[in-house]
C-alpha positions as CSV (number, residue, x, y, z in Angstrom):
1,X,76.6,73.0,109.8
2,X,75.4,69.4,110.3
3,X,72.7,68.1,108.0
4,X,70.3,65.7,109.6
5,X,70.3,62.0,108.5
6,X,66.6,61.7,109.1
7,X,64.5,60.9,106.0
8,X,64.0,64.2,104.2
9,X,60.6,65.6,103.3
10,X,59.9,65.1,99.6
11,X,57.9,68.0,98.1
12,X,56.1,67.1,94.9
13,X,55.0,69.7,92.4
14,X,53.3,68.8,89.1
15,X,53.4,70.8,85.9
16,X,50.9,73.0,84.1
17,X,47.1,72.5,84.7
18,X,47.8,70.1,87.6
19,X,47.4,70.2,91.4
20,X,48.4,67.9,94.3
21,X,45.9,65.3,93.0
22,X,48.2,64.5,90.1
23,X,50.6,62.7,92.6
24,X,48.0,60.5,94.3
25,X,49.3,57.2,93.0
26,X,52.9,58.1,93.5
27,X,52.2,59.1,97.1
28,X,50.6,55.7,97.8
29,X,53.8,54.0,96.7
30,X,56.0,56.5,98.6
31,X,54.0,55.8,101.7
32,X,54.7,52.1,101.4
33,X,58.4,53.0,101.6
34,X,57.7,55.2,104.7
35,X,58.9,58.3,102.8
36,X,57.7,61.7,103.8
37,X,56.0,62.7,100.6
38,X,54.0,65.9,100.4
39,X,52.2,67.0,97.2
40,X,51.2,70.6,96.7
41,X,48.9,72.7,94.5
42,X,50.6,75.9,93.3
43,X,48.8,79.2,93.5
44,X,46.8,79.7,90.3
45,X,45.9,76.0,90.1
46,X,43.3,75.8,92.9
47,X,39.9,75.9,91.2
48,X,38.3,77.4,94.3
49,X,40.6,80.5,94.2
50,X,38.7,83.4,92.7
51,X,41.9,85.2,91.9
52,X,43.8,82.2,90.5
53,X,44.2,83.7,87.0
54,X,46.2,86.6,88.4
55,X,48.7,84.5,90.4
56,X,52.4,84.9,89.6
57,X,55.6,82.8,89.7
58,X,56.7,84.8,92.7
59,X,53.6,83.8,94.5
60,X,54.1,80.2,93.5
61,X,57.7,80.2,94.8
62,X,56.6,81.8,98.0
63,X,54.0,79.0,98.5
64,X,56.7,76.3,98.0
65,X,58.8,78.0,100.7
66,X,55.7,78.3,103.0
67,X,55.0,74.6,102.6
68,X,58.7,73.8,103.4
69,X,58.5,75.8,106.6
70,X,55.3,74.1,107.6
71,X,57.0,70.7,107.4
72,X,60.1,71.8,109.3
73,X,62.5,72.2,106.3
74,X,65.6,74.0,107.2
75,X,69.3,74.1,106.2
76,X,69.8,71.4,108.9
77,X,66.9,69.4,107.6
78,X,66.7,70.2,103.8
79,X,64.0,68.8,101.6
80,X,64.0,66.9,98.3
81,X,62.2,69.0,95.8
82,X,60.6,67.2,92.9
83,X,59.4,69.3,89.9
84,X,57.5,67.9,86.9
85,X,57.3,69.7,83.6
86,X,56.3,73.4,83.9
87,X,56.8,73.4,87.6
88,X,60.4,74.0,86.7
89,X,59.8,77.8,86.7
90,X,58.8,78.2,90.4
91,X,61.2,75.4,91.4
92,X,64.0,77.3,89.7
93,X,63.2,80.4,91.7
94,X,63.1,78.5,95.0
95,X,66.4,76.8,94.1
96,X,68.0,80.2,93.3
97,X,66.7,82.0,96.3
98,X,67.2,79.3,99.0
99,X,69.6,76.5,97.7
100,X,70.5,75.5,101.3
101,X,66.9,74.3,101.8
102,X,67.2,71.7,99.1
103,X,69.1,68.4,99.7
104,X,68.5,67.1,96.2
105,X,66.6,68.5,93.2
106,X,64.7,66.0,91.1
107,X,63.4,67.1,87.7
108,X,60.8,64.8,86.2
109,X,60.7,65.1,82.4
110,X,61.9,68.6,83.0
111,X,65.0,70.6,84.0
112,X,66.2,73.9,85.5
113,X,65.5,77.1,83.7
114,X,68.2,79.6,82.6
115,X,67.8,83.2,83.8
116,X,65.5,85.2,81.6
117,X,63.5,82.3,80.4
118,X,59.7,82.3,80.4
119,X,57.4,79.5,79.3
120,X,55.6,81.6,76.8
121,X,56.7,85.3,76.8
122,X,54.4,86.1,73.9
123,X,51.3,84.8,75.6
124,X,48.7,87.5,74.7
125,X,48.2,90.1,77.5
126,X,44.5,90.0,76.7
127,X,44.2,86.4,77.7
128,X,43.9,85.6,81.4
129,X,44.7,81.9,81.2
130,X,45.6,78.9,79.1
131,X,43.1,76.0,79.3
132,X,44.3,72.4,78.8
133,X,44.2,71.8,75.1
134,X,42.1,69.0,73.5
135,X,43.7,65.6,73.6
136,X,44.6,65.6,69.9
137,X,46.3,69.0,70.3
138,X,48.1,68.0,73.5
139,X,49.4,64.8,71.8
140,X,51.3,67.0,69.3
141,X,52.9,69.0,72.2
142,X,54.0,66.2,74.5
143,X,54.0,62.4,74.6
144,X,50.8,60.7,75.9
145,X,52.4,57.3,76.0
146,X,51.0,55.1,78.8
147,X,47.8,57.2,79.3
148,X,44.6,55.3,78.7
149,X,41.1,56.7,78.1
150,X,40.3,56.7,81.9
151,X,43.4,58.6,82.8
152,X,42.9,61.2,80.0
153,X,39.3,61.7,81.0
154,X,40.4,62.4,84.6
155,X,43.1,64.8,83.3
156,X,40.5,66.7,81.3
157,X,38.0,66.8,84.2
158,X,40.4,68.0,86.9
159,X,42.8,70.2,84.9
160,X,42.8,73.9,85.8
161,X,43.8,76.6,83.3
162,X,47.3,77.9,83.7
163,X,47.4,81.6,84.8
164,X,48.6,84.0,82.1
165,X,51.1,85.8,84.4
166,X,52.8,82.5,85.2
167,X,53.3,81.8,81.4
168,X,54.6,85.3,80.6
169,X,56.9,85.9,83.6
170,X,60.7,85.3,83.0
171,X,62.7,83.8,85.9
172,X,65.4,86.0,87.2
173,X,68.3,84.0,88.7
174,X,71.3,85.4,90.3
175,X,72.7,82.8,92.8
176,X,75.3,80.4,91.3
177,X,74.9,78.3,94.4
178,X,71.8,76.8,92.8
179,X,74.2,74.9,90.5
180,X,75.9,73.2,93.4
181,X,72.8,71.5,94.7
182,X,72.8,67.7,93.9
183,X,70.5,67.1,91.0
184,X,68.8,64.2,89.3
185,X,67.1,64.3,85.9
186,X,64.4,61.6,85.5
187,X,64.1,61.4,81.8
188,X,60.9,60.1,80.4
189,X,59.7,61.3,77.0
190,X,63.2,62.4,76.0
191,X,66.1,59.9,76.6
192,X,68.9,61.2,78.9
193,X,71.4,60.9,76.0
194,X,69.4,63.3,74.0
195,X,68.8,65.7,76.9
196,X,72.6,65.9,77.6
197,X,73.3,66.3,74.0
198,X,70.9,69.3,73.8
199,X,72.3,70.7,77.1
200,X,75.8,70.8,75.8
201,X,74.7,72.2,72.5
202,X,73.1,75.1,74.4
203,X,69.5,74.4,73.6
204,X,67.4,77.0,75.4
205,X,65.3,74.3,77.2
206,X,68.2,72.4,78.6
207,X,71.2,74.9,78.6
208,X,71.2,75.2,82.4
209,X,71.8,71.5,82.8
210,X,75.3,71.9,81.4
211,X,76.2,74.1,84.3
212,X,75.2,71.7,87.1
213,X,78.1,70.6,89.3
214,X,76.5,67.4,90.7
215,X,74.3,65.7,88.1
216,X,72.8,62.3,87.9
217,X,70.4,61.0,85.2
218,X,67.8,58.3,85.2
219,X,65.9,57.0,82.3
220,X,62.2,56.1,82.9
221,X,60.9,55.5,79.4
222,X,57.3,56.6,79.1
223,X,55.2,59.6,78.2
224,X,55.4,63.1,79.7
225,X,53.1,62.2,82.7
226,X,55.0,59.3,84.4
227,X,53.0,59.9,87.7
228,X,50.1,58.2,85.8
229,X,51.8,55.9,83.3
230,X,54.4,54.5,85.7
231,X,53.6,55.7,89.2
232,X,55.2,52.8,91.1
233,X,58.5,53.1,89.1
234,X,58.5,56.9,89.5
235,X,58.0,56.6,93.2
236,X,60.8,54.1,93.5
237,X,63.1,56.4,91.6
238,X,62.2,59.4,93.7
239,X,62.6,57.5,96.9
240,X,66.0,56.1,95.8
241,X,67.3,59.6,94.9
242,X,65.9,61.1,98.2
243,X,67.8,58.5,100.2
244,X,71.1,59.2,98.6
245,X,73.7,61.1,100.7
246,X,76.0,61.9,97.7
């Protein structure tokens, strides 16, 4: 099989509470490099979807694959898949089910999940969704470094509650070929040295990293939402990794 040398499509998926809009500034900078960037909103995060609170990880993974097909992604023309934060769950499913469609996996302040992991397996069955917490609570959960009042206000205004089924559903992974896909970790709120230390110690959040066969790490020091705090630098990092052939 011959893989095309044409610039790959770059699929951008933001984490919890976020849609395609989260990548607006990054896309502007990718566009200036003539990269083929496409941001998507996962099922469950479209505020116009009346059934969004019932969407599942399987539906999210299927939507990623549908978007790839729409943009001509194939094993001859694989994509670069960029997953931020909690988008690691559907991205891990796509990676497991169709590793040949991914030329490079880029995790932004995130990483691949291990089989059986769920974001919050104990999220109450009686709750349909998880709204974005207040800023003071969010600051205790993840770094807000680099986010000013204007950015935080936009985040609060546009955020969509995360569906309960997405939080509770564990990922079931069976294909070891996922570990052979070339992978880059863009480390922001946690330095790469710490991430790798946790991975080799078997920490649940990073254990899968230790099994990757082709791993590169980049440090982009900032908070957990680099698409807002350092969009130009993040775009450059993504474009650089997307253009690599090894």
